[in-house]
LUMGUZA-469015 format. One record per atom (N, C-alpha, C): residue in one letter; atom name; x, y, z. Coordinates in steps of 0.2 Angstrom, whole numbers, plus 2048, in hexadecimal, padded with zeros to 3 digits. Atoms other than C-alpha are relative to their C-alpha. Layout:
REM residues N
  resn  name  east  north   up
     A    CA     X      Y    Z
...
***
This chain:
REM residues 249
  resn  name  east  north   up
     M     N   801    804  806
     M    CA   577    65C  832
     M     C   7FC    801  7FB
     L     N   804    7FD  807
     L    CA   56A    663  827
     L     C   803    805  7FD
     L     N   7FB    7FE  804
     L    CA   574    670  823
     L     C   804    800  7FC
     S     N   7F9    805  802
     S    CA   582    665  81D
     S     C   7FB    7FE  7FB
     I     N   805    802  806
     I    CA   576    65D  813
     I     C   7FC    805  7FA
     I     N   804    7FA  805
     I    CA   56E    66C  809
     I     C   806    805  7FD
     Q     N   7FC    7FE  804
     Q    CA   57F    671  807
     Q     C   805    7FA  7FB
     G     N   7FF    807  802
     G    CA   583    660  800
     G     C   7FC    801  7F9
     I     N   803    7FF  808
     I    CA   575    663  7F1
     I     C   804    804  7FE
     F     N   7FD    7FD  805
     F    CA   57E    670  7EB
     F     C   807    800  800
     N     N   7F9    800  800
     N    CA   591    66C  7ED
     N     C   803    7F6  7FE
     K     N   7FD    806  805
     K    CA   594    65C  7E1
     K     C   808    7FC  805
     K     N   7F9    802  7FF
     K    CA   5A5    659  7EA
     K     C   7FE    7FD  809
     S     N   804    804  7F8
     S    CA   59A    653  7FD
     S     C   7FB    7FC  7FC
     N     N   805    803  803
     N    CA   591    648  7F2
     N     C   803    7F7  804
     T     N   7FF    808  7FF
     T    CA   59B    638  7FA
     T     C   7FC    802  80A
     A     N   806    800  7F8
     A    CA   592    640  80D
     A     C   7F9    800  7FD
     L     N   807    803  802
     L    CA   582    641  805
     L     C   7FE    7F8  7FF
     I     N   7FF    806  801
     I    CA   585    62F  801
     I     C   7FE    7FD  806
     E     N   7FE    803  7F8
     E    CA   589    62A  812
     E     C   7F9    801  805
     L     N   809    7FD  7FD
     L    CA   578    634  818
     L     C   7FC    7FD  7FE
     V     N   804    805  803
     V    CA   56E    629  80D
     V     C   801    7F9  802
     C     N   800    808  800
     C    CA   576    619  811
     C     C   7FD    7FF  80A
     K     N   803    802  7FA
     K    CA   572    61E  824
     K     C   7F8    7FF  800
     A     N   806    801  7FE
     A    CA   561    622  821
     A     C   7FD    7F8  7FB
     K     N   803    808  803
     K    CA   55E    611  816
     K     C   803    7FB  806
     S     N   801    803  7FA
     S    CA   564    60A  826
     S     C   7FD    801  806
     G     N   807    7FD  7F9
     G    CA   556    610  831
     G     C   801    806  803
     D     N   7FD    7F9  7F7
     D    CA   55F    620  839
     D     C   7F9    804  7FD
     E     N   806    7FE  802
     E    CA   54D    629  838
     E     C   802    808  7FD
     K     N   7FE    7FB  7FF
     K    CA   554    63A  83C
     K     C   804    803  7F8
     V     N   801    7FD  806
     V    CA   55E    63A  82D
     V     C   7FB    800  7FA
     M     N   805    800  805
     M    CA   552    635  822
     M     C   7FC    806  7FF
     N     N   803    7F9  800
     N    CA   547    644  828
     N     C   804    806  7FF
     D     N   7FC    7FA  801
     D    CA   556    64E  825
     D     C   800    801  7F9
     L     N   7FE    802  808
     L    CA   558    649  812
     L     C   7F8    802  7FD
     L     N   803    7FF  803
     L    CA   546    64B  810
     L     C   7FD    808  800
     I     N   801    7FA  7FF
     I    CA   545    65D  816
     I     C   805    805  7FD
     A     N   7FE    7FF  802
     A    CA   554    661  80E
     A     C   7FE    801  7F7
     F     N   800    800  806
     F    CA   550    65C  7FD
     F     C   7F7    800  7FB
     T     N   809    7FD  800
     T    CA   53B    663  7FE
     T     C   803    805  7FB
     P     N   803    7FE  804
     P    CA   53F    670  7F2
     P     C   802    7FD  7F9
     F     N   7FE    803  808
     F    CA   547    664  7E4
     F     C   7FA    7FB  800
     M     N   806    802  7FF
     M    CA   536    65B  7EA
     M     C   7FB    802  7FD
     K     N   805    7FC  805
     K    CA   52B    667  7E5
     K     C   801    803  7FB
     K     N   7FF    7FD  807
     K    CA   533    66D  7D6
     K     C   7FF    7F9  7FB
     T     N   800    808  802
     T    CA   533    65A  7D1
     T     C   7F8    7FE  7FF
     A     N   807    7FF  7FD
     A    CA   51F    65B  7D6
     A     C   7FF    805  7FA
     S     N   803    7FA  806
     S    CA   51E    66C  7CA
     S     C   800    7FD  7FB
     F     N   800    802  808
     F    CA   525    665  7BB
     F     C   7FC    7FA  7FF
     V     N   803    805  801
     V    CA   51C    655  7BC
     V     C   7F8    801  7FF
     C     N   804    7FE  7FF
     C    CA   50B    65D  7BF
     C     C   7FF    805  7FB
     N     N   7FF    7FA  805
     N    CA   50E    66D  7B4
     N     C   7FE    804  804
     R     N   804    7FC  7FD
     R    CA   507    677  7C1
     R     C   805    801  809
     F     N   7FD    7FF  7FA
     F    CA   50E    680  7D4
     F     C   800    7FB  803
     I     N   802    804  7FA
     I    CA   510    672  7E2
     I     C   803    805  806
     D     N   7FC    7FD  7FA
     D    CA   512    677  7F3
     D     C   7FE    7FB  805
     D     N   7FF    804  7FA
     D    CA   512    66D  803
     D     C   7F6    7FE  802
     S     N   808    803  7FE
     S    CA   4FE    66C  805
     S     C   7FF    7FB  7F9
     D     N   804    805  806
     D    CA   4FA    664  7F4
     D     C   805    7F7  801
     E     N   7FE    806  7FE
     E    CA   4FB    651  7F5
     E     C   807    7FD  7F9
     E     N   7FB    801  806
     E    CA   506    652  7E4
     E     C   808    800  804
     F     N   7FC    7FD  7FB
     F    CA   513    657  7F2
     F     C   803    7F9  804
     S     N   7FF    804  7FD
     S    CA   511    649  7FC
     S     C   801    7FA  7FE
     V     N   7FE    804  806
     V    CA   513    63D  7ED
     V     C   807    7FE  7FF
     A     N   7F9    7FE  7FF
     A    CA   523    644  7EC
     A     C   803    7FF  805
     M     N   7FC    800  7FC
     M    CA   529    641  7FB
     M     C   800    7FB  802
     V     N   801    809  7FF
     V    CA   523    62E  7FC
     V     C   807    7FE  7FC
     G     N   7FB    803  806
     G    CA   52E    62C  7EB
     G     C   807    802  801
     F     N   7FA    7FE  7FE
     F    CA   53E    636  7F2
     F     C   802    7FA  805
     H     N   7FE    804  7FA
     H    CA   53C    62C  802
     H     C   804    7F9  7FC
     E     N   7FF    804  802
     E    CA   53A    61D  7F7
     E     C   808    7FF  7FD
     A     N   7FB    800  803
     A    CA   549    623  7ED
     A     C   806    7FE  802
     V     N   7FC    803  7FA
     V    CA   555    623  7FC
     V     C   801    7F9  802
     L     N   7FF    809  7FD
     L    CA   550    611  801
     L     C   803    7FD  7FB
     K     N   7FE    805  807
     K    CA   555    60A  7F0
     K     C   805    802  7FE
     Y     N   7FB    7FD  804
     Y    CA   563    616  7EA
     Y     C   807    7FC  802
     E     N   7FB    803  801
     E    CA   572    60D  7E7
     E     C   805    804  7FC
     P     N   7FB    7FC  803
     P    CA   582    618  7E4
     P     C   804    7FB  7FC
     E     N   7FC    802  806
     E    CA   58C    60C  7DB
     E     C   7FB    7FD  7F9
     E     N   805    801  807
     E    CA   57C    607  7CE
     E     C   7FE    805  7FF
     N     N   804    7FA  802
     N    CA   573    616  7CE
     N     C   804    807  7FE
     A     N   7FC    7FB  803
     A    CA   576    628  7C7
     A     C   800    803  807
     S     N   801    7FD  7FA
     S    CA   575    636  7D5
     S     C   7FB    800  803
     L     N   806    800  7FD
     L    CA   569    637  7E0
     L     C   7FA    805  7FF
     K     N   807    7F9  801
     K    CA   55F    646  7DA
     K     C   7FD    7FC  7F9
     T     N   7FF    805  808
     T    CA   561    63B  7C7
     T     C   7F9    7FB  803
     F     N   806    806  7FD
     F    CA   558    62C  7CF
     F     C   7FB    802  805
     A     N   805    7FD  7FB
     A    CA   54D    636  7DB
     A     C   7FB    802  7FB
     H     N   804    7FC  806
     H    CA   546    640  7CC
     H     C   7FA    7F9  7FD
     L     N   801    805  804
     L    CA   542    630  7C3
     L     C   7FB    7FC  804
     I     N   807    800  7FD
     I    CA   538    628  7D0
     I     C   7FC    803  802
     M     N   803    7FA  7FE
     M    CA   52F    638  7D7
     M     C   7FC    7FD  7F9
     K     N   804    7FD  806
     K    CA   529    63A  7C5
     K     C   7FB    7F9  7FF
     R     N   805    806  801
     R    CA   522    628  7C3
     R     C   7FC    7FE  805
     R     N   805    800  7FC
     R    CA   51A    628  7D3
     R     C   7FA    805  7FE
     L     N   806    7FB  803
     L    CA   511    639  7CE
     L     C   7FD    7FF  7FB
     I     N   806    801  809
     I    CA   50B    633  7BD
     I     C   7FB    7F9  803
     D     N   805    806  7FF
     D    CA   504    624  7C6
     D     C   7F9    802  802
     H     N   805    7FB  7FD
     H    CA   4FC    62E  7D3
     H     C   7FA    806  7FC
     I     N   805    7FB  807
     I    CA   4F4    63C  7C4
     I     C   7FD    7F9  7FD
     R     N   803    806  7FF
     R    CA   4EF    62B  7BD
     R     C   7FB    7FF  804
     K     N   804    802  7FD
     K    CA   4E6    625  7C9
     K     C   7F9    803  804
     E     N   806    7FC  801
     E    CA   4DC    634  7CE
     E     C   7FC    803  7FC
     A     N   808    7FF  807
     A    CA   4D5    636  7BD
     A     C   7FE    7FB  7FF
     V     N   804    806  803
     V    CA   4D0    625  7BD
     V     C   7F9    800  806
     R     N   806    7FF  7FA
     R    CA   4C7    62A  7CF
     R     C   7FB    805  800
     N     N   804    7FA  803
     N    CA   4C0    63B  7C9
     N     C   7FB    801  7FC
     A     N   803    800  806
     A    CA   4BA    635  7BA
     A     C   7F9    7FB  802
     N     N   805    808  7FE
     N    CA   4B1    625  7C4
     N     C   7FF    7FB  7FC
     V     N   801    805  803
     V    CA   4B7    619  7B8
     V     C   7FF    7FA  803
     L     N   801    807  7FF
     L    CA   4B0    608  7BB
     L     C   802    7FA  7FC
     L     N   800    806  805
     L    CA   4B7    5F9  7B4
     L     C   7FD    7FA  802
     S     N   805    806  7FE
     S    CA   4AB    5EA  7B2
     S     C   803    7FB  7FB
     I     N   7FF    807  804
     I    CA   4AC    5D8  7AA
     I     C   7FB    7FF  7FC
     D     N   806    803  804
     D    CA   4A1    5D4  79B
     D     C   7FB    7F9  804
     N     N   805    806  7FE
     N    CA   492    5C9  79F
     N     C   804    7F8  7FF
     D     N   7FB    805  7FE
     D    CA   49D    5BA  79A
     D     C   804    7FF  802
     G     N   7FA    801  7F9
     G    CA   4A9    5BC  7A8
     G     C   806    801  7FC
     D     N   7FB    7FE  803
     D    CA   4B4    5C0  79A
     D     C   805    807  803
     S     N   7FF    7FB  7FD
     S    CA   4C1    5CB  7A5
     S     C   805    803  7FB
     N     N   7FB    7FE  805
     N    CA   4CF    5CD  797
     N     C   7FB    807  7FC
     T     N   801    7F6  803
     T    CA   4C2    5DE  791
     T     C   801    803  803
     S     N   7FE    7FA  7FA
     S    CA   4C7    5E6  7A1
     S     C   807    801  800
     E     N   7F9    800  7FF
     E    CA   4D8    5E2  7A2
     E     C   806    7FD  7FB
     Y     N   7FA    803  804
     Y    CA   4E8    5DE  797
     Y     C   806    7FF  802
     I     N   7FB    802  7FD
     I    CA   4F5    5D5  79E
     I     C   805    801  7FB
     F     N   7FB    802  804
     F    CA   505    5D7  792
     F     C   804    7FA  802
     D     N   7FB    807  7FE
     D    CA   50F    5C6  794
     D     C   807    803  7FB
     E     N   7FA    801  805
     E    CA   522    5C9  78E
     E     C   801    7FD  7FE
     T     N   7FF    806  803
     T    CA   522    5B8  789
     T     C   7FE    802  7F9
     S     N   804    7FF  806
     S    CA   518    5BE  77B
     S     C   804    7FF  7FC
     I     N   7FB    800  806
     I    CA   526    5C3  771
     I     C   801    7FB  7FE
     F     N   7FB    805  801
     F    CA   52E    5B4  770
     F     C   7FB    7FB  7FC
     S     N   804    805  806
     S    CA   51F    5AD  766
     S     C   801    7FD  7F9
     Y     N   7FE    7FF  809
     Y    CA   525    5B0  756
     Y     C   804    7F9  800
     S     N   7FC    805  801
     S    CA   52E    5A2  74E
     S     C   809    805  7FE
     E     N   7FA    7FB  800
     E    CA   543    5A5  74E
     E     C   7FF    804  7F9
     E     N   7FF    7FE  806
     E    CA   542    5AA  73D
     E     C   7FC    808  7FF
     R     N   803    7FA  7FF
     R    CA   535    5B7  73F
     R     C   803    806  805
     Q     N   7FF    7FB  7FD
     Q    CA   53D    5BE  74D
     Q     C   80A    802  7FE
     A     N   7F9    7FD  803
     A    CA   54F    5C0  745
     A     C   7FF    805  7FB
     A     N   801    7F9  805
     A    CA   546    5C9  738
     A     C   7FD    806  802
     E     N   805    7FB  7FE
     E    CA   53C    5D4  742
     E     C   807    805  805
     R     N   7FB    7FF  7FC
     R    CA   54E    5D7  74D
     R     C   803    805  7F8
     R     N   7FC    7FE  804
     R    CA   558    5DC  73C
     R     C   7FD    806  7FF
     E     N   805    7F8  801
     E    CA   547    5E9  738
     E     C   803    805  805
     E     N   7FE    7FD  7F8
     E    CA   54B    5F0  74B
     E     C   806    804  7FF
     M     N   7FA    7FD  7FF
     M    CA   55D    5F3  748
     M     C   802    805  7F9
     T     N   801    7FC  809
     T    CA   55A    5FA  734
     T     C   7FD    807  804
     E     N   802    7FA  7FE
     E    CA   54F    606  73C
     E     C   801    805  804
     Y     N   7FC    7FC  7FA
     Y    CA   557    60C  74B
     Y     C   807    802  7FD
     G     N   7FA    7FE  802
     G    CA   568    60D  741
     G     C   7FD    807  7FD
     R     N   800    7F9  802
     R    CA   55D    61A  736
     R     C   7FF    804  806
     L     N   801    7F9  7FD
     L    CA   556    624  743
     L     C   807    802  803
     L     N   7F9    7FF  7FC
     L    CA   56A    624  74C
     L     C   801    806  7FA
     R     N   7FC    7FF  806
     R    CA   56E    62B  73A
     R     C   7FC    809  800
     E     N   803    7F8  802
     E    CA   562    63B  73B
     E     C   804    804  807
     Y     N   7FE    7FD  7FB
     Y    CA   56B    63F  74B
     Y     C   807    7FF  800
     G     N   7F8    800  803
     G    CA   57D    63E  742
     G     C   803    7F9  804
     L     N   7FC    806  7FD
     L    CA   580    62D  74D
     L     C   800    7FA  7FB
     S     N   800    807  803
     S    CA   584    61B  746
     S     C   802    7FB  807
     F     N   7FD    805  7FB
     F    CA   587    60A  750
     F     C   807    801  801
     R     N   7F6    802  7FE
     R    CA   59A    609  74E
     R     C   7FF    807  804
     E     N   800    7FC  7FC
     E    CA   599    61B  754
     E     C   7FE    7FE  809
     L     N   803    801  7FC
     L    CA   58E    616  763
     L     C   805    7FB  806
     A     N   7FB    805  7FE
     A    CA   59B    606  768
     A     C   806    804  803
     T     N   7FA    7FD  800
     T    CA   5A9    614  769
     T     C   7FF    805  806
     V     N   802    7FC  7F9
     V    CA   5A0    621  775
     V     C   7FD    7FF  806
     S     N   804    802  7FC
     S    CA   595    616  77F
     S     C   807    800  808
     P     N   7FC    801  7FB
     P    CA   59C    618  791
     P     C   803    7FB  801
     K     N   7FC    805  7FE
     K    CA   5A9    60D  797
     K     C   7FE    7FC  808
     H     N   803    804  7F9
     H    CA   5A4    60C  7A9
     H     C   7FB    800  802
     A     N   80A    800  7FC
     A    CA   594    607  7B2
     A     C   7FD    805  802
     D     N   803    7FA  7FB
     D    CA   591    615  7BC
     D     C   7FF    805  7FB
     S     N   801    7FA  804
     S    CA   594    620  7AD
     S     C   7FA    7FE  7FC
     R     N   807    802  805
     R    CA   588    615  7A1
     R     C   7FA    802  803
     K     N   808    802  7FC
     K    CA   57B    614  7AF
     K     C   7FD    808  800
     T     N   802    7F9  800
     T    CA   57B    626  7B2
     T     C   7FE    804  7F8
     A     N   801    800  806
     A    CA   57B    62A  79F
     A     C   7F9    7FE  7FE
     F     N   807    803  803
     F    CA   56B    61E  79D
     F     C   7FA    802  806
     Q     N   805    7FF  7FA
     Q    CA   562    624  7AC
     Q     C   7FD    808  7FD
     I     N   803    7FB  803
     I    CA   564    636  7A4
     I     C   7FB    800  7F9
     A     N   803    803  807
     A    CA   55E    62D  793
     A     C   7FA    800  802
     Q     N   808    804  7FC
     Q    CA   54E    627  79D
     Q     C   7FD    805  803
     I     N   803    7FC  7FF
     I    CA   54B    638  7A3
     I     C   7FD    805  7FC
     I     N   801    7FC  805
     I    CA   54B    640  793
     I     C   7F9    7FC  7FC
     A     N   804    805  802
     A    CA   541    632  78C
     A     C   7F9    801  803
     E     N   809    7FF  7FC
     E    CA   531    634  79A
     E     C   7FF    808  800
     T     N   803    7F9  800
     T    CA   531    646  799
     T     C   7FF    802  7FA
     P     N   802    800  806
     P    CA   527    64C  78B
     P     C   805    807  7FE
     E     N   7FD    7FC  802
     E    CA   530    65D  789
     E     C   807    800  7FF
     F     N   7F7    802  801
     F    CA   542    657  78B
     F     C   800    7FC  7F7
     Y     N   802    806  806
     Y    CA   53D    649  77D
     Y     C   7FF    807  7F9
     K     N   801    7FB  805
     K    CA   535    659  773
     K     C   806    804  7FC
     H     N   7FC    7FD  800
     H    CA   543    663  775
     H     C   807    7FB  7FB
     L     N   7F9    806  803
     L    CA   551    653  76F
     L     C   7FC    7FF  7F6
     L     N   804    802  806
     L    CA   544    650  760
     L     C   7FF    808  7FB
     E     N   802    7F9  802
     E    CA   542    662  75B
     E     C   807    805  7FE
     N     N   7FC    7FD  800
     N    CA   554    667  75C
     N     C   806    7FE  7FE
     K     N   7FC    808  801
     K    CA   55D    656  75B
     K     C   806    801  804
     R     N   7FB    800  7FC
     R    CA   567    65D  76A
     R     C   7FE    800  807
     L     N   801    805  7F9
     L    CA   566    658  77E
     L     C   7FF    809  802
     P     N   801    7FC  7FD
     P    CA   55C    665  788
     P     C   802    801  805
     M     N   7FA    802  7FD
     M    CA   56D    667  790
     M     C   7FD    807  808
     K     N   802    7FA  7F9
     K    CA   565    677  79D
     K     C   7FB    7FE  803
     Q     N   806    802  7FB
     Q    CA   556    66F  7A3
     Q     C   804    7F9  804
     L     N   7FB    804  7FB
     L    CA   562    661  7A7
     L     C   801    7FF  806
     E     N   7FD    7FE  7FB
     E    CA   56C    667  7B1
     E     C   7FD    803  806
     D     N   804    7FF  7F9
     D    CA   55F    66E  7BD
     D     C   7FE    7FA  802
     I     N   804    805  7FE
     I    CA   55A    65D  7BF
     I     C   808    7FA  805
     V     N   7FB    803  800
     V    CA   569    652  7BF
     V     C   808    802  805
     E     N   7FB    7FF  7FB
     E    CA   579    651  7CA
     E     C   809    7FF  7FC
     V     N   7FB    801  804
     V    CA   586    650  7BD
     V     C   803    805  7FC
     S     N   7FC    7FA  803
     S    CA   591    65D  7B3
     S     C   7FC    801  7F8
     R     N   803    7FC  807
     R    CA   58B    666  7A3
     R     C   807    7FB  7FB
     K     N   7F9    802  803
     K    CA   59D    65F  79D
     K     C   7FE    7F8  800
     T     N   800    809  800
     T    CA   598    64D  7A2
     T     C   7FA    7FD  7FC
     I     N   806    7FF  806
     I    CA   587    64F  799
     I     C   801    801  7FA
     E     N   7FE    800  805
     E    CA   590    653  78A
     E     C   804    7FB  7FF
     R     N   7FC    804  801
     R    CA   59C    647  78A
     R     C   7FC    7F8  7FE
     H     N   804    805  803
     H    CA   58E    63A  788
     H     C   7FA    800  7FB
     R     N   805    7FC  803
     R    CA   584    643  77F
     R     C   7FE    7FA  7FA
     K     N   804    804  804
     K    CA   582    637  771
     K     C   7FD    7FA  801
     Y     N   805    805  7FD
     Y    CA   57F    628  77B
     Y     C   7F8    801  802
     I     N   807    7FE  7FE
     I    CA   571    631  784
     I     C   7FA    801  7FC
     I     N   804    801  809
     I    CA   56A    634  772
     I     C   7FD    7FA  800
     A     N   801    806  804
     A    CA   56B    624  76C
     A     C   7FA    7FB  806
     V     N   805    802  7F9
     V    CA   563    61E  77E
     V     C   7FA    801  7FF
     T     N   807    7FD  7FF
     T    CA   554    62A  77E
     T     C   7FD    7FD  7F9
     L     N   804    804  805
     L    CA   551    623  76D
     L     C   7FC    7FB  800
     L     N   7FD    807  801
     L    CA   553    612  76F
     L     C   7F8    800  806
     L     N   804    800  7FB
     L    CA   546    615  77F
     L     C   7F8    800  7FC
     N     N   806    7FA  803
     N    CA   538    620  775
     N     C   7FE    7FC  7F9
     H     N   802    803  806
     H    CA   536    614  766
     H     C   7FF    7F6  801
     D     N   801    807  801
     D    CA   530    602  763
     D     C   805    7FB  7FF
     F     N   7FD    806  802
     F    CA   53E    5F8  763
     F     C   7FF    7FA  805
     K     N   801    806  7FA
     K    CA   538    5EA  76F
     K     C   805    7FA  800
     Y     N   7FA    806  801
     Y    CA   547    5DD  769
     Y     C   807    803  805
     I     N   7F9    7FC  7FC
     I    CA   555    5EC  76D
     I     C   7FF    800  806
     Q     N   802    7FE  7F9
     Q    CA   54C    5F2  77D
     Q     C   802    7FB  806
     E     N   801    805  7FD
     E    CA   54C    5E1  782
     E     C   80A    801  805
     Y     N   7F7    7FF  7FC
     Y    CA   561    5E4  787
     Y     C   801    804  803
     V     N   7FF    7F8  7FB
     V    CA   55F    5F4  78F
     V     C   7FA    7FF  807
     K     N   805    7FF  7FB
     K    CA   54F    5EE  79B
     K     C   806    802  807
     G     N   7FF    7FD  7F9
     G    CA   55C    5ED  7AA
     G     C   802    804  801
     E     N   800    7F8  7FC
     E    CA   560    5FF  7AA
     E     C   7FB    804  800
     L     N   804    7FD  7FD
     L    CA   551    603  7AC
     L     C   7FF    802  806
     I     N   804    801  7FB
     I    CA   54A    60A  7BA
     I     C   7F9    801  801
***
């Protein structure tokens, strides 16, 4: 069983078999889940090392955090909705590791949150209310949407893109669109990848190939869409981003 999983990681043709194993793990088969965790251990360490910017081995707490994240990814993975298991798991593990790093920083610095003597808890915590973006008048909202579209259009032109072209090159199938979107999310959330895009106006292809389980040809096919989504995610286009919130992991 374990050997077949390991072979499956490096053989895209056996992706169907890997999905079947994931389904078994999700249904409660602890042996299959354990085999998956063992088979993907190198991937977990690589992801943890990448996020933490240092070598991670089995004894590091960050490795345990990555393993918990991978376990969560297996349980949440939906083949018809998500990209490859590795792509999906990379995003989940990265998020859990960043949360862990932040919590450790607070603990090590012994930061204590306190409330002012007047009892106003707003000074210690601010809860963002999404409904606040609709507090403007209809006229003001419309003006801000137009401004965002103009700015986004200008940004796209820097990369040789346009709204008309995006309408043509956007993936037609839902699974292809989901895969491309999740690749864009990885780039947007990874400073090194995003810096490469900004400086070279090109995708960090080599680095992406090490993380995602899709071919270079597939990434190239959706290159323009991936770039457009990456730019959208990393800019303050609050109205436009409302349309893609459902795609985020």
